[in-house]
N, C-alpha and C positions, 0 to 999 in steps of 0.2 A: 819264231813264230814270221811267217812269212807275208812283209804287205807286196798284191799286187797291183798294176792297173790291167783294167781290161775294158772291151767295149762289149757288147753286146746287139744292140739295135739302139740304142740311142747314144751321149756323150758318154765317155771315159768313166769308168766309178773306181776305187781303191776296194780291195777282195783278201781274206785272207786264205790262202793258199795250204788247203787241209792236206794229209796223210804222210804215210812215212815219206822220207825225205832223196831213199831209193827206191819208191815204185815207179812203177813206168807213166807217164803221164795220162795215159787212158782212165788209170786210179784214182787220179786227184780229184781235186773238188776245189772249186772257188763261193767263197759268203762274203755277198756283198756289204760292205760300210756304209751307214750314214757317215757324210763330208765327207770332211777332210782330216783324215787322222792327225796330220802334223798341226793342228787345229783345234782339232774336236777330240781327237782320242781314239780311241780304237771301239768304234759300236758300231756289233754287226746288228746284220737286219734278218729278216725270215729268209731272204733269198739265196737261194744256192744253184751254182751251176756247174755241169761237169768240166773240165779242164779244155775238156778237146772242140768243146762245143762255144767258146769266146775266144776273141784274139789279146792275145796279152800287148801292150804297147808300151811304150818305158814310164817305168814304176815312178820316175820323181822328173819333170821338169824345172827344172832350176829358176825360182822364180827373182835371183839375184846371179849366181854367177855356178861356174864349173871353176875351178884354183887345180891345175896341173902342176906336177912334180918333173923337173926335166933330175937327169941323170942318178937318180934312187938305186942304181944296181950297178956295183961296179965292172960287170962284165957285158953291158947295154952300152953304157960310156966308152968303154975298149973300143966294144963295134964298131963306132962310128967316130971314133979316133978323138975320145975326151976324154980327158981328167975327171972323176972323183971331185965332186962339190966341196967345198968347205962346210959351208953353209945348205939349208935347204933350200931352191931354184925355183923360185913358181911361176905360172904363165898362168894365163885365163882363155878361155873356151866360151865365146858364148850359148847364152840359152837354146836356139838356132840350129847348132851342132849338134843337137841330140834325138837319136831316132833309135828306136827299141826294137826284141828281139823278132831277129826275122823279117826285122823291114828291109826293105831293099837300101844302099847309097848308092847314089851316082855319082860316078867317080869325074873329077870335075877335066873343067875340059883343056886348062893351062898347066895341070900337070898329068908326068907321065910315069909318078913312082911313087905314088898314095904305100904306105906302109902300115901293118895293124903292129897294135900293142895292148897285148891280154893288161891286167890291172884290176888290183880290191878297190871299187869306188868306195870312199865314205861320205855317208850321209846325216847332214847336222838337221840339229833337231829343234832346236831352239835359238832365237839368238844370245850372241854371246863375244865376248871379246877377251885380248889377254888370258886366254884360259889355262890352265899350269896344265904340268901332262897328268899329274893325280888328278885330277879331275876332267880331263876328255870324256870318259866312258859317261858325263853327269851330261854332254849337250851331242852324243852320239843317238840318231835315231838306228842306226843302223846300216848295214854295209848293201853292197849289188857287185858286180860284173864290171866293168867297164874295157872298151875297146877304143884308144888313147889314138886315133887316127892319123898319119900326120903326108904330109904330102913333102918329101926330103929335100924332090929338087925344089922346091919355093923356101924350105928352112935354109937349105943353101946358100942362096942367092939374097933372098932378102934380110932386110940390118932388124926385121924385127919378128917373131911365130905368127901374129897374128893371121895369115893369110893361110899358111903350112896349118895349124892347127884348130883352126876357127870354121872353116864350110861347111856348107850346110852336110850334113850328115855325119860329121868328123865327132860325133862322141856318141854310138852306142852303150846304152845302160840297159840291165835288165840281168835277170828272166822278172826277179822279183826283190822287194829290201828282203833282206835277214837281220831278226831287228836282236837275234840272240848267235852271239857268234864270238869265239874267244880267241881277238889275231891276232896274236903274239905267243901261241903256245910252243910248248918245248917240241925246236925242228921248226916251226914256220907254217903257215898254209900252204899249201902246193896252189901255184899258177902256172895254168899252159898255153897254149893255143895249140890249134889246130888246123892246115892251109889243106882245104878237100879231105879233109882226114888223117894228114899224114900229120903227126908232133913237129910240131917248131921250135916252142919256148918251152920252157921245164926247170922253171924255181921253186925256191920259198920263197915266202916272207922276210925270213932268218937270215936273207943274202940282202937285204934289205940295207944300203949305208945310213938310214935316218928310220927309226922305228913309225909305225902309227900314229900311235899317242904321240909321239915328238911330233911327225908335223902336222897333227893338228893345230898342237900346241902355237908350232911357228908360222902356219896361215894365221891365227885369229893377232896373233901378235899384225901381219900385215893389213891385216881385210878384217872390219866386224862381218864376223857368218851371219846368214839368216837359216832359217828353219826352210829346205828341198837346199839347200846348195852344198853341193859335193864338190869330193876332192880327191882325184886321182895320185894313186900314192907311187905311180912308177912301174919298170917294167922290165922283166928278166933280157938277158941277151937272147939271141936269134932271130929278133924279128927282120921279115922281108915284103917283100911287095907284092898285093894283087893285079890281076888281072878282069875286066869283065867277064862275068860268068865263075867266076872262084865265089867259094863261101869261107868263111874263119868262124872259128868256133874258141871264142875264149872263156875259158874255165877257173873260178877259183873254189877250192875246196873248203865246203861247209855251205857251198851257196849255191850253186847250178851251173849250166853252163850258158851264153849268150853267143849266137847266130846269127852272123849277117853276113849279105850276100851280094853283092856289085855290079853293078849296070852303068852303060856309058846311054 
């Protein structure tokens, strides 16, 4: 099931995206839900729109936090001159960093080196703490695509990553939440990014240092996780910088494409 948030004429509304996964967007529809599915369950209304007639926004604005994972792919750690960590390395991004699909991100005036990082994002569905790996699926609402934008120049000079990882717009999410996804199939899920149509990143979750369920379990040891919290699971090698006017498409197999455009 694909759960999205959309704007028609009023406030953002949750909805179920309906139609084949490989269909053209013009063939898809979205049925509005009653209330917030994180707290009221999936309650479809009788209102349906063509997907192309509404505007998708971020499928979730975390009420609490976005948990990022650093250096979780050996090739990405290597390209930045870092060692692979012995345990998951976490950082936090504020919820004000979230933007939705096709929404423009204003590049910060204090950085000349903002890079993209296509990632699989986990969306937590229930309050939880100290979750064993065997029970992770019970606390996950679903999965979406993330782009962990990073100001590399600030990341190198600052003692902490709050500025480099947390500026407004630094966490595009979307286009929707897929609630039924095998996150650890044989061979892994393919994760790619394209800059102005040219493929820059291409890897699979099988290349992760720590698997998706391991990361959720480890994060729940550090923090109490709340409904709507998002965990970014790391990115393949091939990251690069963006400039004004460019477009990045981050794609995760089984979910879809998250497009982001940039401006000054």
